[in-house]
C-alpha positions in Angstrom: 36.7 94.5 164.0 38.1 91.0 163.8 34.8 89.6 162.4 35.0 91.9 159.4 38.5 90.9 158.5 37.7 87.2 159.0 34.7 87.5 156.8 36.7 88.8 153.8 39.5 86.3 154.4 37.0 83.4 154.4 35.2 84.9 151.4 38.5 84.8 149.5 39.0 81.2 150.5 41.8 81.9 152.9 42.0 79.7 156.0 41.5 81.3 159.4 42.9 79.3 162.3 42.0 80.1 165.9 45.1 79.6 168.1 44.8 77.3 171.1 48.2 77.1 172.9 47.2 73.6 174.2 46.7 72.3 170.6 50.1 72.4 168.9 48.7 72.1 165.3 46.8 75.4 165.8 50.0 77.4 166.5 51.4 78.3 163.1 54.8 79.7 162.2 53.4 83.2 161.4 50.6 85.5 162.6 49.3 88.5 160.9 48.0 91.3 163.1 46.2 94.5 162.0 46.4 97.7 164.0 44.1 100.5 163.2 45.7 103.0 165.7 48.6 105.3 165.0 51.9 103.4 164.6 53.3 104.7 167.9 50.5 103.0 169.8 50.8 99.7 167.9 52.8 97.0 169.8 51.6 93.6 168.5 54.4 91.6 170.2 53.1 92.7 173.7 49.3 92.5 173.0 47.2 91.2 175.8 44.5 90.0 173.3 44.2 86.2 173.7 44.3 85.7 169.9 47.8 87.3 169.8 49.1 86.1 173.3 48.3 82.5 172.5 50.7 82.7 169.5 53.6 82.8 172.1 56.7 84.9 172.2 57.0 86.7 168.9 59.0 89.3 166.9 57.9 91.5 164.0 59.2 90.1 160.8 57.6 92.6 158.5 55.0 95.4 158.4 53.1 97.3 155.9 50.7 100.2 155.8 47.4 99.2 154.1 44.6 101.8 153.7 45.7 103.7 156.8 46.0 100.6 159.0 49.3 98.8 159.9 49.6 95.1 159.0 52.2 93.2 161.0 53.7 89.8 160.2 54.8 88.1 163.4 57.1 85.1 163.7 58.2 83.1 166.8 61.4 84.2 168.6 64.0 81.6 168.7 
């Protein structure tokens, strides 16, 4: 599903950055993660997906329900 979300972000002129843990400038201070499963099965801070894991240790700073999906804003743990 990532390609669909990326398409609409880029269409709206929003930058999409691919995180590479070896390149410091690609690791931002926030990461937005979309989960389309029921909330009980969503655990973005422990995701094994490279796109999330490369962000590093994280905590949920905020979350919203958007059209039946859950949107998480992650930040780095201190």
